[in-house]
C-alpha positions in Angstrom: 28.9 56.5 -21.1 32.0 54.9 -22.5 32.1 51.5 -24.1 32.6 48.9 -21.4 31.1 51.0 -18.7 28.3 49.4 -16.7 24.8 50.6 -17.5 23.2 53.0 -15.0 21.1 51.5 -12.2 17.4 51.3 -12.9 15.5 54.5 -12.1 12.0 55.5 -11.6 10.3 58.3 -13.6 10.3 59.4 -17.2 13.1 61.9 -16.8 15.4 59.3 -15.3 14.3 56.7 -17.9 15.1 59.2 -20.8 18.5 59.9 -19.3 19.2 56.2 -18.9 18.2 55.5 -22.6 20.4 58.4 -23.7 23.4 57.2 -21.7 23.0 53.6 -23.1 22.2 54.4 -26.7 22.5 58.2 -27.3 25.7 58.1 -29.5 24.3 55.3 -31.6 20.9 57.0 -31.9 22.5 60.3 -32.9 24.6 58.6 -35.6 21.5 56.7 -36.8 19.4 59.8 -37.0 15.7 60.5 -36.8 14.4 58.8 -40.0 16.0 55.5 -39.3 15.2 55.6 -35.6 11.6 56.3 -36.5 11.6 53.2 -38.7 12.9 51.1 -35.7 10.1 52.6 -33.6 7.5 51.7 -36.1 8.8 48.1 -36.3 8.6 47.8 -32.6 5.0 49.1 -32.6 4.2 46.4 -35.2 5.8 43.7 -32.9 3.7 45.0 -30.0 0.6 44.8 -32.2 1.3 41.2 -33.1 1.9 40.2 -29.5 -1.5 41.8 -28.6 -3.3 40.3 -31.5 -1.9 36.8 -30.9 -2.6 37.0 -27.2 1.1 36.5 -26.2 1.2 37.9 -22.6 4.8 36.7 -22.1 5.9 39.0 -24.9 3.9 42.1 -23.9 6.3 43.5 -21.3 9.3 43.2 -23.7 7.4 44.8 -26.6 6.0 47.6 -24.4 9.5 48.4 -23.1 10.9 48.4 -26.6 8.2 50.8 -27.9 8.8 53.0 -24.9 12.6 53.0 -25.4 12.3 53.9 -29.1 9.7 56.6 -28.4 12.0 58.0 -25.8 14.9 57.9 -28.3 12.9 59.9 -30.8 11.9 62.4 -28.1 15.6 62.9 -27.2 16.6 63.2 -30.9 14.0 65.9 -31.4 14.8 67.8 -28.2 11.6 66.8 -26.3 11.6 65.9 -22.6 9.3 63.0 -22.1 8.3 64.2 -18.7 7.2 67.6 -20.2 5.2 65.7 -22.9 3.5 63.6 -20.3 2.6 66.7 -18.3 0.1 67.6 -21.1 -2.2 64.9 -19.5 -1.6 65.7 -15.8 -4.8 67.7 -15.4 -7.0 65.3 -17.3 -8.0 65.3 -21.0 -6.1 68.0 -22.8 -9.3 69.1 -24.7 -11.9 69.1 -22.0 -9.8 69.1 -18.8 -12.0 66.4 -17.2 -11.2 63.0 -15.6 -12.5 60.8 -17.1 -12.7 62.5 -20.5 -16.1 64.0 -21.3 -15.4 64.7 -24.9 -17.9 63.3 -27.4 -16.7 60.8 -30.0 -16.2 62.4 -33.3 -15.2 66.0 -33.8 -13.9 66.4 -30.2 -11.7 63.3 -30.4 -10.2 63.8 -33.9 
């Protein structure tokens, strides 16, 4: 996407979301690099935590979307497809394979 181009229309699904984030921010993300992008991600997770802790429902959608966007950026920068990563949970708990999870707290959940 070139500067001044209109953003892509909204899409559904992780694959399309990842492509959209890459089209909008990919060049900036690549120039910034993984360590600095990770720090932005951590900052957004902190903002989400504050919104949850303070009971600010009006901010939750924005903070969740920011965390998802930065997580997606990190996945792209490291060559991970978010859809492939999500597939790990498609058959239930990755450890026990059951829905809902039947793992015991403690050793099974660490």
